[in-house]
C-alpha positions as CSV (number, residue, x, y, z in Angstrom):
1,M,4.8,-1.3,-3.7
2,E,2.9,-4.4,-2.7
3,L,-0.6,-4.4,-1.3
4,G,-2.2,-7.5,0.3
5,I,-6.0,-7.8,-0.1
6,I,-7.6,-9.6,2.8
7,G,-11.2,-10.0,4.0
8,K,-13.7,-12.5,5.4
9,A,-15.4,-15.0,3.1
10,R,-17.9,-13.5,0.7
11,S,-16.7,-10.0,1.4
12,G,-16.1,-9.4,-2.4
13,K,-12.3,-9.1,-2.1
14,T,-11.7,-10.9,-5.3
15,T,-14.2,-8.7,-7.1
16,V,-12.2,-5.7,-5.6
17,F,-9.0,-7.4,-7.0
18,N,-10.6,-7.6,-10.5
19,A,-11.7,-3.9,-10.2
20,V,-8.3,-2.5,-9.3
21,T,-6.3,-4.7,-11.7
22,R,-8.6,-3.7,-14.5
23,G,-8.4,-6.8,-16.6
24,T,-4.7,-7.6,-16.1
25,A,-5.4,-10.7,-14.1
26,Q,-9.1,-11.4,-14.0
27,V,-10.1,-14.3,-11.8
28,G,-13.4,-15.8,-10.7
29,A,-14.9,-14.7,-7.4
30,Y,-15.4,-17.2,-4.6
31,S,-12.7,-19.4,-6.1
32,A,-11.3,-22.1,-3.8
33,G,-7.8,-21.7,-5.2
34,T,-4.8,-22.3,-2.9
35,E,-2.5,-19.7,-4.5
36,P,-3.0,-15.9,-4.2
37,N,-4.2,-14.0,-7.2
38,V,-1.5,-11.5,-8.3
39,G,-1.9,-8.5,-10.6
40,V,0.6,-5.8,-11.3
41,V,-0.9,-2.4,-12.2
42,K,0.7,0.7,-13.6
43,V,0.0,3.8,-11.5
44,P,-1.8,6.3,-13.7
45,D,0.2,9.5,-13.9
46,P,-0.7,12.4,-16.2
47,R,2.7,13.9,-15.7
48,V,4.3,10.8,-17.4
49,E,1.9,11.2,-20.2
50,A,2.7,14.9,-20.6
51,L,6.4,14.3,-20.6
52,T,6.0,11.5,-23.0
53,E,4.1,13.7,-25.5
54,A,6.7,16.4,-25.1
55,I,9.9,14.3,-25.4
56,T,8.7,11.2,-27.3
57,P,11.2,8.8,-25.5
58,K,12.1,5.3,-26.7
59,K,10.6,3.9,-23.5
60,V,7.9,4.8,-20.9
61,S,7.8,3.3,-17.4
62,Y,5.1,4.0,-14.9
63,A,5.4,3.3,-11.2
64,E,3.8,0.0,-10.4
65,I,1.7,-1.6,-7.6
66,R,1.5,-5.3,-7.1
67,W,-1.9,-6.4,-5.8
68,V,-2.1,-9.8,-4.0
69,D,-5.5,-11.3,-3.3
70,Y,-5.3,-14.0,-0.7
71,P,-7.8,-16.8,-1.3
72,V,-8.7,-17.3,2.3
73,G,-10.8,-15.5,4.9
74,E,-9.2,-16.7,8.1
75,F,-5.6,-16.2,9.3
76,G,-5.8,-17.6,12.9
77,A,-3.6,-20.5,14.1
78,D,-6.0,-23.1,12.7
79,G,-7.2,-21.0,9.8
80,P,-6.4,-21.8,6.1
81,G,-4.5,-18.5,5.9
82,R,-1.7,-19.5,8.2
83,Q,0.4,-20.7,5.2
84,F,0.3,-17.1,3.9
85,V,1.2,-15.3,7.2
86,S,4.9,-14.8,6.5
87,E,4.2,-13.5,3.0
88,L,1.4,-11.2,4.2
89,A,3.8,-9.7,6.8
90,R,6.1,-8.6,3.9
91,M,3.4,-6.5,2.2
92,D,3.8,-2.7,2.3
93,A,0.1,-2.4,3.4
94,L,-3.1,-4.4,3.8
95,V,-6.3,-3.7,2.0
96,H,-9.1,-5.1,4.3
97,V,-12.2,-5.6,2.2
98,V,-15.4,-5.3,4.4
99,R,-18.8,-6.5,3.2
100,H,-21.5,-3.8,3.5
101,F,-24.0,-5.2,1.0
102,T,-26.9,-7.6,1.1
103,D,-27.2,-10.1,-1.8
104,D,-29.2,-13.2,-1.5
105,S,-27.3,-14.8,-4.4
106,V,-24.1,-14.3,-2.3
107,P,-25.1,-15.4,1.2
108,H,-22.8,-14.4,4.1
109,P,-21.3,-17.5,5.7
110,D,-22.7,-16.5,9.1
111,G,-26.1,-16.0,7.7
112,S,-26.2,-12.2,8.3
113,V,-24.3,-9.2,7.2
114,D,-22.5,-7.4,10.1
115,S,-19.5,-5.5,8.8
116,H,-18.3,-4.4,12.3
117,R,-18.3,-8.0,13.5
118,D,-16.3,-9.1,10.5
119,I,-13.7,-6.3,11.0
120,E,-13.3,-7.2,14.6
121,A,-13.0,-10.9,13.9
122,L,-10.3,-10.6,11.3
123,D,-8.4,-8.0,13.4
124,L,-8.5,-10.4,16.3
125,E,-7.1,-13.2,14.2
126,L,-4.2,-11.1,13.0
127,T,-3.6,-10.0,16.6
128,F,-3.4,-13.6,17.7
129,V,-0.8,-14.2,14.9
130,D,1.4,-11.5,16.3
131,L,0.9,-12.6,19.9
132,G,1.9,-16.2,19.0
133,L,5.1,-14.8,17.5
134,I,5.9,-12.9,20.7
135,E,5.1,-15.8,23.0
136,R,7.4,-18.1,21.1
137,R,10.2,-15.6,21.2
138,L,9.8,-14.9,24.9
139,T,9.9,-18.7,25.6
140,R,13.2,-18.9,23.6
141,I,14.6,-15.8,25.4
142,D,13.9,-17.4,28.8
143,S,15.6,-20.5,27.8
144,E,18.7,-18.7,26.4
145,M,19.0,-16.5,29.5
146,R,19.4,-19.5,31.8
147,S,22.8,-20.3,30.3
148,M,24.0,-16.6,30.2
149,K,26.4,-15.0,32.6
150,A,24.9,-12.1,34.6
151,S,27.0,-9.6,32.7
152,E,25.5,-10.8,29.4
153,R,21.9,-10.5,30.4
154,S,21.2,-6.8,30.3
155,A,20.7,-6.4,26.6
156,M,18.5,-9.5,26.5
157,E,16.5,-8.4,29.4
158,A,15.9,-5.0,27.8
159,H,14.7,-6.8,24.6
160,R,12.4,-9.0,26.7
161,D,10.9,-5.9,28.4
162,L,10.2,-4.4,25.0
163,L,8.5,-7.5,23.8
164,G,6.5,-7.4,27.0
165,R,5.2,-3.9,26.2
166,V,4.3,-5.1,22.7
167,Q,2.5,-8.1,24.1
168,A,0.5,-6.0,26.6
169,H,-0.5,-3.6,23.8
170,L,-1.8,-6.5,21.7
171,E,-3.6,-8.1,24.6
172,S,-5.4,-4.8,25.1
173,G,-7.0,-5.3,21.7
174,Q,-5.0,-2.8,19.7
175,G,-2.8,-3.4,16.7
176,L,0.8,-2.5,16.8
177,R,0.4,0.4,14.3
178,S,-1.0,2.4,17.2
179,L,1.9,1.6,19.6
180,T,4.3,4.5,20.1
181,L,7.9,3.4,19.7
182,T,11.3,5.2,19.6
183,E,13.3,5.0,16.4
184,S,15.7,2.5,18.0
185,E,12.8,0.3,19.3
186,D,11.1,0.3,15.9
187,K,14.4,-0.8,14.3
188,E,14.8,-3.5,17.0
189,L,11.4,-5.0,16.3
190,R,11.6,-4.8,12.5
191,A,12.9,-8.3,12.0
192,Y,9.7,-9.8,13.6
193,Q,7.5,-8.5,10.7
194,F,4.4,-8.1,12.8
195,I,1.3,-8.1,10.7
196,T,-0.7,-5.6,12.9
197,K,2.0,-3.0,12.4
198,L,1.2,-2.8,8.7
199,P,-0.9,0.2,7.5
200,V,-4.4,-0.8,6.6
201,L,-6.8,0.5,4.0
202,L,-10.3,-0.4,5.1
203,L,-12.2,-0.8,1.9
204,V,-16.0,-0.9,2.4
205,N,-17.7,-2.9,-0.3
206,I,-21.1,-1.4,-0.8
207,G,-24.1,-2.7,-2.8
208,E,-25.4,-1.3,-6.1
209,D,-28.3,0.2,-4.3
210,A,-26.0,2.2,-2.1
211,V,-23.7,3.9,-4.6
212,G,-25.5,7.2,-4.0
213,D,-24.7,7.0,-0.3
214,A,-21.1,6.0,-0.8
215,A,-19.7,9.3,0.7
216,A,-21.9,9.1,3.8
217,I,-21.1,5.4,4.3
218,E,-17.4,6.1,4.0
219,A,-17.6,9.1,6.4
220,A,-19.4,6.9,9.0
221,Y,-16.7,4.2,8.8
222,R,-13.9,6.8,8.9
223,E,-15.4,8.3,12.1
224,R,-15.4,4.9,13.7
225,Y,-12.1,3.4,12.5
226,A,-9.8,6.1,11.2
227,A,-6.6,6.1,13.3
228,P,-2.8,6.4,12.7
229,G,-1.9,3.9,10.0
230,V,-5.6,3.3,9.0
231,A,-7.4,4.8,6.0
232,V,-11.0,4.3,4.8
233,A,-12.6,4.2,1.4
234,A,-15.9,2.9,0.0
235,M,-16.7,1.5,-3.4
236,C,-19.2,-0.8,-5.1
237,A,-16.7,-3.5,-6.3
238,K,-19.3,-5.3,-8.5
239,I,-20.0,-2.2,-10.6
240,E,-16.3,-1.2,-10.7
241,A,-15.3,-4.7,-11.8
242,E,-17.8,-4.5,-14.7
243,L,-16.6,-1.0,-15.6
244,A,-13.0,-2.3,-15.6
245,Q,-13.9,-4.6,-18.5
246,M,-15.3,-1.9,-20.7
247,E,-13.6,0.4,-23.2
248,P,-12.7,3.7,-21.6
249,D,-15.3,5.8,-23.5
250,E,-18.0,3.2,-22.7
251,A,-17.0,3.1,-19.1
252,D,-17.0,6.9,-18.8
253,A,-20.6,7.1,-20.2
254,F,-21.8,4.3,-17.9
255,R,-20.2,6.0,-14.9
256,A,-21.9,9.2,-15.8
257,D,-25.3,7.5,-16.2
258,L,-24.9,6.0,-12.7
259,G,-23.8,9.3,-11.2
260,L,-20.4,7.9,-10.1
261,S,-17.2,9.8,-9.7
262,E,-15.1,10.3,-12.8
263,D,-12.2,8.7,-11.0
264,S,-12.1,4.9,-11.2
265,A,-12.1,2.7,-8.1
266,R,-8.5,1.7,-9.0
267,D,-7.3,5.3,-9.1
268,R,-9.0,6.2,-5.8
269,A,-7.6,3.1,-4.2
270,I,-4.1,3.9,-5.4
271,M,-4.4,7.5,-4.2
272,A,-5.6,6.2,-0.8
273,A,-2.7,3.7,-0.6
274,Y,-0.1,6.4,-1.5
275,E,-1.5,8.7,1.2
276,L,-1.6,5.9,3.7
277,L,2.0,4.9,3.1
278,G,3.3,8.5,2.9
279,V,4.8,8.2,-0.6
280,H,4.8,10.2,-3.8
281,S,6.5,10.1,-7.2
282,F,9.4,11.8,-8.8
283,L,10.4,11.4,-12.4
284,T,13.4,11.0,-14.7
285,A,13.0,12.1,-18.3
286,G,15.1,12.0,-21.4
287,E,15.2,10.7,-25.0
288,E,15.9,7.2,-23.8
289,E,13.1,6.9,-21.2
290,V,10.5,8.7,-19.1
291,H,10.2,6.9,-15.8
292,A,8.1,7.5,-12.6
293,W,9.6,6.4,-9.3
294,T,7.9,6.0,-5.9
295,V,9.7,7.4,-2.9
296,A,8.8,8.2,0.7
297,R,7.7,11.8,1.4
298,G,10.7,13.5,3.0
299,A,13.2,11.4,1.2
300,T,16.5,13.2,0.2
301,A,18.0,13.3,-3.2
302,P,20.5,10.5,-2.5
303,E,17.7,8.3,-1.2
304,A,15.7,9.0,-4.3
305,A,18.7,8.2,-6.4
306,G,18.9,4.9,-4.7
307,K,15.5,4.0,-6.0
308,I,16.9,4.2,-9.5
309,H,20.1,2.3,-8.7
310,S,22.2,1.7,-5.6
311,D,25.3,3.0,-7.4
312,L,23.6,6.4,-7.8
313,E,23.1,6.7,-4.1
314,R,26.5,5.4,-3.2
315,G,28.3,7.8,-5.6
316,F,25.9,10.7,-5.4
317,I,27.4,14.1,-6.1
318,R,24.5,16.4,-6.8
319,A,21.1,16.4,-8.6
320,E,19.8,18.7,-11.3
321,V,16.2,19.4,-10.5
322,T,13.3,21.0,-12.4
323,S,9.5,20.6,-12.2
324,W,7.7,18.4,-14.6
325,Q,5.8,21.4,-16.0
326,D,9.0,23.2,-16.8
327,M,10.4,20.1,-18.4
328,V,7.3,19.8,-20.6
329,A,7.6,23.5,-21.6
330,A,11.2,23.0,-22.5
331,R,10.4,19.9,-24.6
332,G,12.9,17.9,-22.5
333,S,15.8,20.2,-23.4
334,M,18.3,20.7,-20.6
335,A,19.8,23.6,-22.5
336,E,16.4,25.3,-22.7
337,L,15.9,24.8,-19.0
338,K,19.2,26.3,-18.1
339,K,18.6,29.2,-20.4
340,A,15.3,29.9,-18.8
341,G,16.8,29.6,-15.3
342,K,14.5,26.6,-14.6
343,L,17.2,24.0,-13.8
344,R,18.8,24.2,-10.3
345,T,21.5,22.2,-8.6
346,E,20.7,20.5,-5.3
347,G,22.9,18.6,-2.8
348,K,22.6,15.7,-0.5
349,S,20.2,17.4,1.9
350,Y,17.6,18.3,-0.7
351,V,14.1,16.9,0.1
352,V,12.5,15.6,-3.1
353,Q,9.1,17.0,-4.0
354,D,6.2,15.4,-5.7
355,G,6.6,15.8,-9.5
356,D,10.2,16.7,-9.4
357,V,12.3,15.7,-12.4
358,L,15.8,14.6,-11.4
359,N,19.0,14.2,-13.2
360,I,21.5,12.5,-10.9
361,L,25.2,13.2,-11.2
362,F,27.3,10.6,-9.5
363,N,30.8,9.0,-9.4
364,V,31.5,5.4,-8.4
């Protein structure tokens, strides 16, 4: 899973990056770098830990998230972020960091803090990126159709009409994540990699003096901005980045002193991203390895098998399935699971559940 961190200048997005990557790739805030900051984070999963303790495998692999912090605050046609547009469009979701704090030592470029203005400004820039893509394609379509025979034009005309609908939706001030499309229309547009179609986690960066009001601030933003494909969360990135540099016991004590949630900002951001993208985890477990895999909710057993290796999906026969709790109780023994009646066989139509432990049987 790849998440692109964006935000207007001085929003604190690099501080958010430092908080969620927890020391894996610490970088200085307000850097004028030309390359994105990248950090790969293992997704915390107590089920992996429980299985590891029960089985003591040779290898342990957590699901991972790749966080990419883009070193620019503008993505319009003339903005410094235009060089990152194609990469940004390939992200699984965007994390839009919004400044909701006042700090004289970190002045806002516009001289005042107005989070709603900043949200609208960046949304508008990304909308213009998608509009520019459509306009260029429509121009090419018109040129191509001039040399086509009448009998060849129908499919191209239908595609042009679809792009016209997309264009009108964008011009109305709405991102494409709110546009209703049929499955075939969605597939037809997939190659364009529209940025405003990506899910967005709106991350409200609050000040140290507002940590006690985080829930209320988050609720207010959610009421205003929550929509299909949009999630909202609030955090004090400055505090969370400091906590990320501490030893776990020290961080827990400091968190308790401040009255903060026991869950770290990274863990809450990951949970929000999972919910936003509609994914969860299944596991594979044995003496060689305990491994967590991310898969879309509603995925079938063969689709889950494909996350492990394409050969497993291609040659899928059936899956042996148990719950992670039962696997822990059996200390990883398939014989014990079968004896207790806790191991069942599922076919190609089985929908994988969160926390399932799968053993894929296949033949290629």
